[in-house]
N, C-alpha and C positions, 0 to 999 in steps of 0.2 A: 142706783138712782141716776137718772140722766136729767141734766138741767135742760131747760127749754132753749130753742134756737133764738128766741127773743132775748134771753139773758146773754147768749153768746154774741149776738150782734151788738148789744150794749157794751159788753166788755171789749169787743174788738174796736169799737169807736172811741170809747172813753178810757177804760182801765188799762188797756194795753199801752196807750201812749204814756200814761203815768208810770206804769211798771217798767216800761222800756228804759226809763232813766236810770234805774238802779239794778235791774234784773241781771244784767251781764256781769256784774261784779259781786253780787250778794247771794251766795248759795243758801238754800237749795233752789233759788231762782236760776233759770238759764234762759238764754235767748236762742231760739231755733232760727237759723238762717236758711231760707228755702226760696225756690223760684216758682212763680205761677206756672201751673201746668199748661195753660193755654197762652197766657200773655208773655211768659218769660220774664216778667217783672220780679225783681228781688224783694223779698219780704222778711221782716223780723218779727217773731212772735214770742213774747215772754210766757213761760210756763213754769210750774213747780216740777222739778225733776230730782229724784233721789238717786244718788250714785253709790254703787257698791262695786269696787274694782273698776272694770272697764264697761260696766253696764249702767244705763240710765233707765229709771222706771218713772213713767208719767201716767197719772190717772186720767182716763178719758171721761171727764165730767160732762162733756157735751156729745159724746158718742163718736162714732167713726166718721161722721160728716164734717169734722173739723177741717178747715182748709189746709192748715199746716201739715196735717197727717196725710191728706190726699196728695198734697204737693210732694211730700217726702217719698211717698209710694211711687209717684210718677218720675221722680228724678233723684238727684243726690242732694245732700244737705250738710250743714255744719251746725255746731253748737258752740256757744260762747258761755263759759262757766268760770266764775272766779277770775274774770279778765283774760282767760286763755281760750283760744279757738281750736276746735278739734273736728275732724271728719266724722261723719255718722254713717253707719251701715243702714241697710233697708230696715224699716220698722217691722216689728212683729207684734201683732195684737193678740192678747190672750185674755180669757175670762179671769176675773179676779179670783174666783174659787180655785182655779187651776194654776195660778201664778206662783210657782215655787220660789221665785226671786223675792217675794214679799217677806218670807221668813227671815231674810238677812237684814231687813230694815229695822230701824229703831221703832219702839211702840208708837210714838206720835206719828211718824211717817207711815207706818202700817195702817193706823186708824184713818189717816187722810186718804190713802189709796183705796181703802175698803168702801169709801163713799161712792166710788164709781163701779159700774158693772164690768168694765174692761180696763186693761192696762196696756200701754205701749212699752215694749222693751226695745231699747236702742243700744247697739254696741258702739262704744266710743273708739274711734280709730286714732291715727297719728295726729300729733299737734301740728297745726299749720300757722303760717304768719297771720297775724291779726292784731287783736287788742293785747294790752298788758305788757308788763315788764318782762325782760328776758326773751323777747321775741327774737327769732333767728334773724341775723343780719341779712340785708338784701344782697343778693348775688348779682343784681342788675348793674351793669356798667353804664355810667352816665357820661356821655361825651359832651363837652361844652360847645355851645353854639358860637361860631365866630362871625 
């Protein structure tokens, strides 16, 4: 099932602002950090993503026309999950019926993912400085202005 673009526009304008307040710290919510493919402007998009090992699985409820997915395909991105920021690999889109990764999810997560016709599989890379406790100390040397 694919939700209409009208619902996607509503969620982008209203729900994403609300979800952005808590999504970066409350799994299974994550915030995808990406840059506009034409404007270069930074964006933050909250989505439900289920993690198994170094893999994130996101149900494509709005189809492959989602801006965050198109932006990730055009450039690089990061993800903030549980208050920690990680690099992301290029996304891989698979049909739900062919997504072997779904078998490793919990039954409720699997049921949610099966609502969509396609899934995005993202490989989580190294942790990078960003949000949260225990972030790596800055290596930047600050010289005082006299």
